[in-house]
C-alpha positions as CSV (number, residue, x, y, z in Angstrom):
1,X,-10.3,28.9,-3.8
2,X,-9.8,31.8,-5.3
3,X,-10.8,31.9,-8.8
4,X,-7.2,32.4,-11.1
5,X,-7.7,34.0,-14.5
6,X,-5.0,34.2,-17.1
7,X,-4.9,36.5,-20.2
8,X,-4.2,35.8,-23.6
9,X,-4.2,38.0,-26.6
10,X,-8.0,38.2,-26.9
11,X,-10.1,37.1,-23.7
12,X,-9.0,36.0,-20.9
13,X,-9.3,32.4,-19.3
14,X,-10.7,31.0,-16.0
15,X,-8.8,28.1,-14.4
16,X,-10.1,25.2,-12.8
17,X,-8.9,22.6,-10.5
18,X,-8.0,19.3,-12.5
19,X,-9.9,15.8,-11.1
20,X,-8.9,12.8,-12.0
21,X,-12.4,10.9,-13.7
22,X,-14.1,8.9,-11.4
23,X,-12.6,10.0,-8.4
24,X,-13.7,11.8,-4.8
25,X,-12.6,11.8,-1.2
26,X,-13.5,12.4,2.1
27,X,-12.1,13.1,5.7
28,X,-13.1,10.5,8.7
29,X,-12.4,10.3,12.2
30,X,-10.9,7.2,13.5
31,X,-12.6,6.2,17.0
32,X,-8.7,7.0,18.6
33,X,-9.6,10.4,17.2
34,X,-6.8,10.6,14.0
35,X,-8.2,12.1,11.2
36,X,-7.7,10.4,7.7
37,X,-8.4,11.2,4.1
38,X,-9.6,8.7,2.1
39,X,-9.6,8.5,-1.5
40,X,-12.1,6.4,-4.0
41,X,-11.5,5.6,-7.1
42,X,-14.6,3.8,-9.3
43,X,-14.4,2.5,-12.6
44,X,-17.4,4.2,-15.2
45,X,-18.3,0.7,-16.3
46,X,-20.8,-1.1,-15.1
47,X,-19.4,-3.1,-12.0
48,X,-19.5,-7.4,-12.5
49,X,-21.6,-9.3,-10.7
50,X,-19.5,-10.5,-8.6
51,X,-18.1,-6.7,-8.2
52,X,-14.5,-5.0,-8.8
53,X,-11.5,-6.0,-7.7
54,X,-9.9,-3.7,-4.7
55,X,-6.6,-2.0,-4.1
56,X,-6.0,-0.6,-0.4
57,X,-3.5,1.5,-1.1
58,X,-1.0,3.3,2.1
59,X,0.8,6.7,1.3
60,X,-2.6,7.7,-0.5
61,X,-1.7,10.7,-1.3
62,X,1.4,10.3,-2.3
63,X,0.5,7.6,-4.8
64,X,-3.2,7.5,-5.8
65,X,-3.3,9.3,-8.7
66,X,-0.1,7.6,-10.1
67,X,-2.1,4.3,-9.5
68,X,-5.5,5.4,-10.7
69,X,-4.5,6.8,-14.2
70,X,-2.2,3.6,-14.5
71,X,-5.4,1.7,-14.0
72,X,-7.3,3.7,-16.2
73,X,-4.7,3.2,-19.1
74,X,-4.0,-0.1,-18.8
75,X,-7.4,-2.1,-18.4
76,X,-9.5,-0.1,-21.1
77,X,-9.1,-3.5,-22.7
78,X,-8.4,-6.2,-20.3
79,X,-8.2,-8.8,-22.8
80,X,-4.8,-7.1,-24.5
81,X,-3.4,-5.6,-21.4
82,X,-4.8,-8.7,-18.8
83,X,-5.3,-5.8,-16.2
84,X,-9.3,-5.9,-15.0
85,X,-10.6,-2.8,-13.7
86,X,-11.1,-2.0,-10.1
87,X,-11.7,0.0,-7.0
88,X,-9.0,1.8,-5.6
89,X,-9.0,3.2,-1.6
90,X,-6.5,5.2,-1.5
91,X,-5.6,6.0,2.4
92,X,-4.2,9.8,3.4
93,X,-4.7,12.2,5.7
94,X,-5.7,15.9,5.4
95,X,-2.6,17.4,4.3
96,X,-1.7,18.4,0.4
97,X,2.3,17.3,1.2
98,X,2.9,13.6,0.0
99,X,3.6,12.4,3.3
100,X,2.5,13.1,6.8
101,X,4.5,12.7,9.6
102,X,1.4,9.6,11.0
103,X,2.0,7.5,9.2
104,X,5.5,6.9,11.7
105,X,2.7,5.6,14.2
106,X,0.6,4.4,11.5
107,X,2.9,1.9,10.3
108,X,5.1,0.8,12.6
109,X,5.7,-1.8,15.2
110,X,6.3,-0.6,18.7
111,X,10.0,1.2,19.3
112,X,12.6,1.1,16.8
113,X,15.9,-0.3,17.2
114,X,18.3,1.3,18.2
115,X,20.0,1.7,15.1
116,X,17.6,3.9,13.3
117,X,18.5,6.5,15.7
118,X,22.2,6.4,15.2
119,X,21.8,6.4,11.6
120,X,19.8,9.7,12.1
121,X,22.0,11.3,14.7
122,X,18.8,11.9,16.4
123,X,17.8,11.3,19.7
124,X,14.0,11.2,19.6
125,X,11.7,10.2,16.5
126,X,8.1,10.8,15.6
127,X,5.5,9.0,17.4
128,X,5.3,5.4,16.6
129,X,4.0,1.6,16.9
130,X,0.4,1.8,16.7
131,X,0.2,-0.5,13.9
132,X,-2.2,-2.7,15.4
133,X,-5.0,0.4,16.0
134,X,-4.5,1.4,12.3
135,X,-5.0,-1.7,11.2
136,X,-8.2,-2.1,13.9
137,X,-9.3,1.4,11.7
138,X,-8.7,-0.6,8.5
139,X,-10.7,-3.8,9.1
140,X,-13.2,-1.9,11.8
141,X,-14.1,1.3,10.3
142,X,-12.9,2.1,7.0
143,X,-13.6,-1.3,5.3
144,X,-16.9,-1.6,6.3
145,X,-17.9,1.9,4.9
146,X,-16.7,0.2,1.7
147,X,-18.1,-2.5,1.4
148,X,-21.8,-0.8,1.8
149,X,-21.3,2.0,-0.6
150,X,-18.9,0.4,-3.6
151,X,-19.5,-3.0,-5.7
152,X,-16.3,-4.9,-4.2
153,X,-15.6,-8.4,-4.4
154,X,-14.3,-9.3,-1.2
155,X,-12.4,-11.9,-2.7
156,X,-10.3,-10.0,-4.9
157,X,-8.7,-7.5,-2.0
158,X,-5.5,-5.9,-1.9
159,X,-3.1,-3.9,0.3
160,X,-0.6,-2.3,-1.1
161,X,2.7,0.1,0.6
162,X,6.4,0.6,0.4
163,X,8.7,2.0,2.6
164,X,7.4,1.6,6.2
165,X,4.1,1.2,4.1
166,X,5.9,-1.8,3.4
167,X,6.3,-3.2,6.9
168,X,3.3,-2.4,7.5
169,X,1.7,-4.2,4.8
170,X,4.0,-7.8,6.4
171,X,2.9,-7.1,9.5
172,X,-0.9,-7.1,8.5
173,X,-0.1,-10.6,6.2
174,X,1.4,-12.3,9.5
175,X,-1.0,-10.8,12.2
176,X,-4.8,-11.0,10.6
177,X,-3.7,-12.9,7.0
178,X,-7.2,-13.4,6.3
179,X,-7.4,-9.7,6.1
180,X,-6.8,-9.3,1.9
181,X,-6.0,-12.5,-0.3
182,X,-3.4,-10.4,-2.0
183,X,-0.1,-8.5,-0.4
184,X,2.4,-5.9,-1.9
185,X,5.2,-5.1,0.1
186,X,7.8,-2.5,-2.1
187,X,11.0,-1.3,-0.1
188,X,10.4,-2.5,3.3
189,X,11.5,-1.1,6.3
190,X,12.4,-4.1,8.1
191,X,15.4,-2.6,9.6
192,X,12.8,-0.9,12.0
193,X,12.5,-3.3,14.7
194,X,13.1,-6.5,13.0
195,X,12.7,-8.3,16.7
196,X,9.5,-7.3,16.5
197,X,8.5,-8.6,12.6
198,X,10.4,-12.0,13.5
199,X,8.1,-13.0,16.3
200,X,4.8,-12.1,14.8
201,X,6.6,-13.8,11.2
202,X,7.0,-16.8,13.8
203,X,3.4,-16.8,15.0
204,X,2.2,-16.6,11.4
205,X,4.6,-19.7,10.2
206,X,2.6,-21.4,13.3
207,X,-0.5,-21.0,11.9
208,X,0.2,-21.8,8.3
209,X,1.4,-25.0,9.7
210,X,-2.2,-25.7,11.7
211,X,-4.3,-24.6,8.2
212,X,-3.4,-23.8,5.2
213,X,-4.2,-20.2,3.5
214,X,-4.5,-19.1,-0.3
215,X,-2.6,-15.4,0.2
216,X,-0.1,-13.9,-2.5
217,X,2.7,-11.9,-1.3
218,X,4.8,-10.0,-3.7
219,X,8.3,-8.4,-2.3
220,X,9.9,-5.4,-4.7
221,X,12.9,-3.6,-4.1
222,X,15.0,-1.4,-6.6
223,X,18.7,-2.2,-7.3
224,X,20.2,1.1,-5.6
225,X,18.3,1.1,-2.4
226,X,20.9,0.7,0.9
227,X,21.1,0.8,4.4
228,X,24.3,1.2,6.3
229,X,25.8,0.4,2.8
230,X,24.4,-2.5,2.7
231,X,22.0,-3.8,0.1
232,X,18.1,-3.1,1.3
233,X,17.1,-6.3,0.0
234,X,19.2,-8.6,1.7
235,X,17.1,-8.6,4.8
236,X,13.8,-8.4,1.9
237,X,15.4,-11.3,0.2
238,X,16.1,-13.3,3.3
239,X,12.4,-13.3,5.0
240,X,11.3,-14.3,0.9
241,X,13.7,-17.7,1.2
242,X,11.9,-18.0,4.2
243,X,8.8,-17.8,3.3
244,X,9.0,-20.2,-0.1
245,X,9.2,-22.9,2.8
246,X,5.3,-23.1,3.0
247,X,4.1,-23.1,-0.7
248,X,2.4,-26.1,-0.5
249,X,0.4,-24.2,2.7
250,X,-1.0,-21.6,0.4
251,X,1.6,-18.9,0.7
252,X,2.6,-17.9,-2.8
253,X,5.6,-15.5,-2.4
254,X,7.5,-13.4,-5.7
255,X,10.5,-11.2,-4.7
256,X,11.6,-8.8,-7.8
257,X,14.9,-6.4,-7.6
258,X,14.5,-3.5,-10.1
259,X,17.3,-2.0,-12.0
260,X,18.7,1.3,-12.4
261,X,16.1,1.9,-9.5
262,X,16.4,3.3,-5.5
263,X,14.0,4.1,-3.0
264,X,11.8,6.3,-4.3
265,X,12.1,6.2,-8.0
266,X,10.9,2.1,-7.2
267,X,7.5,3.1,-6.8
268,X,7.0,3.8,-10.6
269,X,7.9,0.1,-11.9
270,X,6.2,-1.0,-8.7
271,X,2.9,-0.1,-9.3
272,X,3.1,-1.7,-12.7
273,X,3.6,-5.2,-10.9
274,X,0.9,-4.1,-8.2
275,X,-1.2,-4.6,-11.6
276,X,-0.5,-7.4,-13.1
277,X,0.1,-9.1,-9.4
278,X,-3.0,-8.2,-8.3
279,X,-5.5,-7.7,-11.5
280,X,-4.7,-10.3,-13.6
281,X,-7.7,-11.1,-15.7
């Protein structure tokens, strides 16, 4: 990066790139030849004997910095805030923008249903339908690296995603629930393909009825979110009502509506709930 110097009345000042304390990043290419940028934040204190809780963030380019700072501030005095320190793993892409087109492929199931195309008045959408492949990458390629190099608690792993990322969070819980203990799904794009997700949900329900689990799910939606003039939370509420039937089978579900928040602004209050929900002391 070229040096940037600014003039003052009596001297020149060299501007240096700002970096969050305790953070790093690396790029890795998956077995399917897709390049990812992985952001890591590690607490600056000694880890507990069981390791730190770990939170995996989708759309890492967009939310990593915000989540890291929120945890850094709120976990300074866990005995007062109730928030414990944690290792943060942001899964992003080698770009400088907050979002990248590859997310359409990574976070979605199969083809989009036709109402997506009608809403956007377009005849094509980015490549999509790669959720299983992306989950394989997380489980088989990324997680082993994190486990080998960082002091994590394998019994306290959280997956966080918003919008299409929220859809992927639900897909992960339905298809491989033991991958994480806590799932945070913000404003999930359930309208992307309700049919395919419902099929995965039905398989999940059958497995839960056969063998109890111990998972937590938080779904949060902004009050002002709309899809085709309908509250975006309608589909989410219907899903929560269905899943609440399995509380006795070890599935603990919480639903939140954030007053006055839209599809993007909901991220900030949702991140606060992420900390309370997944990092309880």
